[in-house]
N, C-alpha and C positions, 0 to 999 in steps of 0.2 A: 105303411100307416094311413089311414084316411084324415081327413080334416076333422071328423067329429072326434076321432081318439085323441088328437092331438089337443083339442079345445077341452075335451074331458080331463085330459091330464094337466092341462095347465091351470083349468078349474080347482082341481084337487089340490095342485101345489100352491095357488094363490089362497085356498080356505085354509090349508095348514099353515102358512106362513102368516096371514092374518091373525088366525086363533094364537098363535104362539107369540106374536108380538104384544096382542090383547092382553094375554095371560100376564106377560113381563111387565107390561104397563100396570095393569090392575095390581100386581105383586108392588111396583113402586109406589102406587098410591095408596096402598094400604098400610105400608110401613109408617109414614106419619100419622097416620088415622089412628093405629093401634098405639104409637108412641105418646100420642095426646091423651090417652086414657090413663096413663101413669099419672100418680100425682106430682105435680109441679114442685119446684122446691118453695114456692109460694103457699101452696098446699099443705106441704109437709110442715113449713113454719106455722101453719094455721092450727095444726092439730092432727095431721094424718100422723100414724104411727111409724115408729122408727125402731130398728134393730140394732141390739147392742151384742158384739160378738165379746162372750166371755171366756172363749177357748184358751187364751193366753193370761189370763188373770190370775196372778200369783195370790197367796193368803196374805192378807194385809194390804193389798194393793187396792186402788179406787182408779176407774176410768171414768171420762165424762162423754156424755152423749149430749145434742140439742134436741129438744122437743119443744114444740110450741114456742119457739124463740127462749126458752129456758135451759140453764144447765141442769142436767139428770146425771146423778152419781150412780155408780153401782161399786160397791165395796165387796171384796170377798173377806169376810171376818174370820179370824183363825179361831181355834176352839178357846183360847185365853181370852179373846174379846165377849165372846158368846156366855163364857162361864161368869165374867164380872157384870154383866147386865142385871140379874136379880138383885145382886148386892148393891144396886145402886139405887132401887125402888124409892127409898126414902128420902133421897136428895132430888127427886123428880117432881116437877109439878104436874104432872099427867102420866104417872108411872104405867098404867094398865090401858092407855091409850083409849079413853073414854070420850074424849073429844074428837070430832070427826076430821081427822087429818090423815085418814087411811083408809083404804078399800076395805071391806067387810073380811076378805081372806088374809089382809095383813094385821088383823087387829089379834095380836097374839104378842108373847114376851119379846119377839125377834122384831115385829113390825114387818115380817116379810113372808114370802111363801114359802121359801127354803131358809133355814136357820142360816146358812153358810153364806148368802148372799143378800144384800142389802140395797135396795133402788129408793133413792129420795130425790126430790127436787132441791137442788142446791141454793135455795133461797132462804135467808132469814125470815122468820116470822114477825119480825120487829118490825124493821124498816124496809126490808127488800133488800139488802145488801147480801153479798155471796160469802159463807163462811168458808174456812180454810179447813183441810183435813188434817188432824193433828193427832195421830194415832200413838204418839210416843207417850210413856207413862211418866208423870210427874216432872216436866221440864221445867227449868228455872224460871222462864217468863210465864208459865202458868200455874206453878205452884205444885208442892207435895201432894195434893190431893185431885190432882189431874188424873183421870183414869184414862185418857185416850177418847178422843171422838172428834168433834168440831167446833171450831172456835170462830165468833165472827168479830174481827178486830175493830170493826168501826163503833160498835158499842159495848162489846164485853159478853155479848150472849153466848152461851156453851151448850151444847148438845151431846149426848152421850153416843155409842157405837150402833145406837137404834134410832138415832134421829130424835132422842127425847130430851126436850128442854130442861135445864137444871133449875131450881129454885133460886130466887133472889138475883135472876138476870133481867134485863129489859124485855126479851121475847117473851110472849103470853102462850106461844103455843108450840108443839112439837113440830120438826120439820115435816113437810107434805110428803106422804107416798104416792107417786102417781100410779094409775091404772098401769097393769102390766101382767104378762103372762109369759111362760117359757115354751117356744115354739120347738126346741130342741134342747139337749144337755148342754150346748154351747151357744145358743142364742135367746135372748129376751126381746119380746116385743113391748116396746113401751108406748103407751097411749091406747091400749085395749085391753081390759081387764079379763081377769080369768072366766068370770060369770059369761061374759060375752064371746067367749074366743071361738 
């Protein structure tokens, strides 16, 4: 083997080794760069959409997720809850959701895209307290006319299972429906509406 062949072999080996090490180094450099493109916790809190997994949500249950620093409720309503809604129209301040508290695609009798699932911002429209979920019918502390819904213990505001406010309570408006859409049958993306999905 001549000296020229040996140098050529070394050159090829050094070129291959340098290329491999360079590729590995580039990979290590790209990981933090690509990771930095995902929204930070601060960005998510500022308004980046969040996913809500509804795959294990049983009828009558509520789950909470956080979006823009606010609690968002997702309730899986039962058939009985849905059937009760039209019967309550006469007791509501805004029964047909005329006031701008929901996106256009949720301006219906259920105030939701799919009747079964209700998505609401869990903040009372009176002074910003967080109501409690009270799906029970006519409990002793809320009286015989309570049809189930959301009760704000701070000042007594009451909302039905569509987040509509009852007449005669301090809250002036229905609970807010945030922008959202379904990304699958088991996930809801909160913070990005159907028309912009």
